[in-house]
C-alpha positions in Angstrom: 50.7 -98.0 -56.2 52.5 -94.9 -54.9 50.3 -92.7 -57.0 47.1 -94.2 -55.5 48.3 -93.5 -52.0 49.0 -89.8 -52.9 45.5 -89.5 -54.3 43.9 -90.8 -51.1 45.6 -88.4 -48.7 43.8 -85.3 -49.7 40.4 -87.0 -49.1 41.6 -88.2 -45.7 42.9 -84.7 -44.9 39.5 -83.1 -45.7 37.6 -85.7 -43.6 39.9 -85.0 -40.6 38.4 -81.5 -40.3 36.0 -82.4 -37.5 36.5 -86.1 -37.0 39.1 -88.3 -35.4 40.2 -90.3 -38.4 43.6 -91.9 -39.1 42.7 -94.4 -41.8 40.1 -95.3 -44.3 38.6 -97.8 -41.9 38.0 -94.9 -39.5 36.2 -93.0 -42.2 34.1 -96.0 -43.1 33.0 -96.5 -39.5 31.6 -93.0 -39.3 27.8 -92.8 -39.2 25.2 -90.0 -39.7 25.2 -89.1 -36.0 28.9 -88.5 -36.0 28.5 -86.1 -38.9 25.4 -84.3 -37.4 27.2 -83.9 -34.0 29.9 -81.8 -35.6 27.3 -79.2 -37.0 27.5 -75.7 -35.4 23.8 -75.7 -34.6 24.1 -79.0 -32.6 27.2 -77.8 -30.7 25.6 -74.5 -29.8 22.7 -76.4 -28.4 24.9 -79.0 -26.6 27.0 -76.2 -25.0 23.7 -74.7 -23.7 24.3 -71.4 -25.5 20.8 -71.8 -26.9 17.8 -73.5 -25.3 16.2 -75.1 -28.4 17.5 -76.1 -31.9 15.4 -73.3 -33.4 17.0 -70.8 -31.1 20.4 -72.1 -31.9 19.7 -71.7 -35.6 18.4 -68.2 -35.2 21.5 -67.1 -33.2 23.7 -68.5 -35.9 21.8 -67.0 -38.8 21.6 -63.6 -37.1 25.4 -63.6 -36.8 25.6 -63.7 -33.0 27.9 -66.8 -32.8 31.7 -66.6 -33.0 33.9 -69.6 -33.8 37.3 -68.5 -32.8 37.4 -64.9 -33.9 35.2 -65.3 -36.9 31.4 -64.9 -37.2 29.8 -68.0 -38.8 26.3 -67.7 -40.1 25.8 -71.2 -41.4 24.1 -73.7 -39.0 25.5 -76.6 -41.1 29.1 -75.4 -40.6 31.2 -78.4 -39.5 33.2 -77.3 -36.5 36.7 -78.7 -36.3 37.5 -80.4 -33.0 40.2 -77.8 -32.1 37.7 -74.9 -32.5 34.9 -76.5 -30.5 36.0 -74.9 -27.2 36.3 -71.5 -28.9 32.5 -71.1 -29.7 31.0 -68.0 -28.0 28.3 -65.4 -28.3 29.3 -62.1 -29.9 29.4 -59.3 -27.3 27.2 -56.3 -27.9 29.0 -53.2 -28.9 28.2 -49.8 -27.5 27.0 -48.5 -30.9 24.6 -51.3 -31.5 21.0 -50.6 -31.0 18.0 -52.8 -30.7 15.5 -52.8 -33.6 
């Protein structure tokens, strides 16, 4: 019995990344919308950094979005709750030129 509980904890720990889950019942109550709302593309759009989903995706893929201090170039990145407020647009450096 104790061995089973030890095996469950890593799964719960991984699922807690972007969701508020404290038990298996919380995990089972999650639906597709909960998962999709944690995607970086959705959050960039919801924070009005981008005007359309396509624009949000383009900003992310072109490495213009920072999550914390890191550049993330995957629109499907699941943003942890504690980093949601740390999403920003990369500032243009002096040496950068426009193509």
